[in-house]
C-alpha distance (Angstrom), angle and dihedral (degrees) to the residues before:
residue distance angle dihedral
M1 . . .
F2 3.82 . .
Q3 3.78 112.0 .
G4 3.75 109.1 -180.0
L5 3.75 144.6 77.2
L6 3.77 128.0 -81.9
N7 3.77 117.0 -145.6
L8 3.80 100.5 -146.8
E9 3.80 92.4 177.8
D10 3.81 90.3 68.5
A11 3.79 95.8 36.8
T12 3.78 118.2 117.5
A13 3.77 122.9 -146.9
V14 3.80 112.1 -112.1
E15 3.77 90.8 -120.4
Q16 3.80 93.5 56.1
A17 3.78 94.9 57.2
A18 3.77 95.3 31.8
D19 3.74 124.4 138.8
G20 3.78 123.8 -163.8
N21 3.80 92.7 -84.0
V22 3.79 94.2 55.0
L23 3.79 91.8 45.8
F24 3.81 90.1 49.3
E25 3.81 90.4 52.8
L26 3.81 90.6 50.2
A27 3.79 88.6 52.8
M28 3.80 91.4 50.0
L29 3.79 90.8 51.1
H30 3.80 91.1 54.4
A31 3.80 94.7 41.0
S32 3.79 93.8 50.4
G33 3.79 97.9 41.4
R34 3.80 93.4 -121.4
L35 3.81 88.9 136.2
G36 3.80 93.4 48.3
P37 3.78 127.7 -75.4
V38 3.81 116.4 13.5
D39 3.81 108.8 -92.6
L40 3.80 109.9 -164.1
I41 3.80 93.6 179.4
A42 3.80 92.0 56.1
A43 3.81 91.4 42.1
H44 3.82 91.6 52.2
K45 3.80 90.7 47.6
W46 3.82 93.8 51.2
F47 3.83 93.3 43.2
N48 3.80 88.4 51.0
L49 3.80 91.6 51.1
A50 3.81 92.0 44.5
A51 3.80 89.0 53.5
L52 3.80 90.3 51.0
K53 3.82 88.6 52.0
G54 3.80 92.4 53.8
R55 3.81 107.3 -87.0
S56 3.81 100.9 133.1
D57 3.82 92.6 -175.9
A58 3.81 87.9 61.8
I59 3.81 88.4 70.0
T60 3.80 91.1 62.3
M61 3.79 92.3 45.1
R62 3.81 91.4 48.6
R63 3.82 89.7 53.1
E64 3.80 91.6 50.5
I65 3.80 91.2 50.2
A66 3.82 91.6 46.5
E67 3.82 90.8 57.3
Q68 3.80 87.7 65.6
M69 3.81 95.4 46.7
S70 3.78 135.2 81.9
A71 3.80 120.8 -120.7
A72 3.81 89.1 -106.9
E73 3.81 91.6 53.7
I74 3.80 91.9 49.3
A75 3.80 90.2 49.3
Q76 3.81 90.0 51.4
A77 3.81 91.5 49.6
L78 3.81 90.8 50.3
R79 3.82 91.3 49.2
E80 3.80 90.5 50.7
A81 3.80 91.1 49.3
R82 3.81 91.2 50.9
T83 3.81 90.3 48.3
W84 3.81 90.6 51.1
M85 3.81 92.0 48.6
T86 3.80 91.0 49.9
A87 3.80 91.8 50.4
H88 3.82 94.9 45.9
């Protein structure tokens, strides 16, 4: 059992310090529904970002997700990825 103090003021969100592996795992969580309902937009966004951070297998996963999405959903996922990149 953890017995210590967490300094939340200095804590960094996972996404802010994320490398390609962390982003890929976030995508898998959204794609599989392990965080709740399957969210293809979020999965596409995180796979896209993971690919940009060097995870080449994220490209294949992003394509598979995109086959199940409408053009509007893909556009939304791309916008969200650009917003995340701008903020981080």
